[in-house]
Residue, then its C-alpha position, 0 to 999 in steps of 0.5 A: m171202500e176204506g178200512l182200518i187194520v186193528s190187529f194181527r190174527r193171533g192166538r194165545h201163543t201164536q201170531y200170524k204175521n200175514q193175516m190181519i183183522i180189519k174194521v171196515n167203515n159203515i159195516d157193523t154186522k156179520e151179514k154185511a161183512k160176509s159180502l166183502i169175502g173175496k175182495k182185494v185189500i191193499w195197504v200202501t207202505p210209507l215207501k209207496k209200495e203196495i202189499k196186497g191181500i184178500v178178504t178170507n172170512t168174517h171175525g166176530n159179530k160186529g162186522l170185522i173181517k180177516a184178510r190174508f196178505e201175500k207176505g208178512m205185515p210189519g208192525q207199523s201197519l197197525l192202526k193204518k188205513v187200507k183200501i178194499e176193492 
């Protein structure tokens, strides 16, 4: 399954660099997104290294999910594809 990194998880004054908001293909409701909680997320860097994470929760009512990665994500990861297993 594939997804697209939409944004960092952030607030008005803070930005969590190891937490991302992801839009998953063919998932458009909160109920469908709940089935992905606990799955692994992998982003491959341009140097072919993998940064791994885990789906922690849903985000909003349109099927977006939150993922926590093992280390901070670079800004170049925005709008890039991830694998969800």
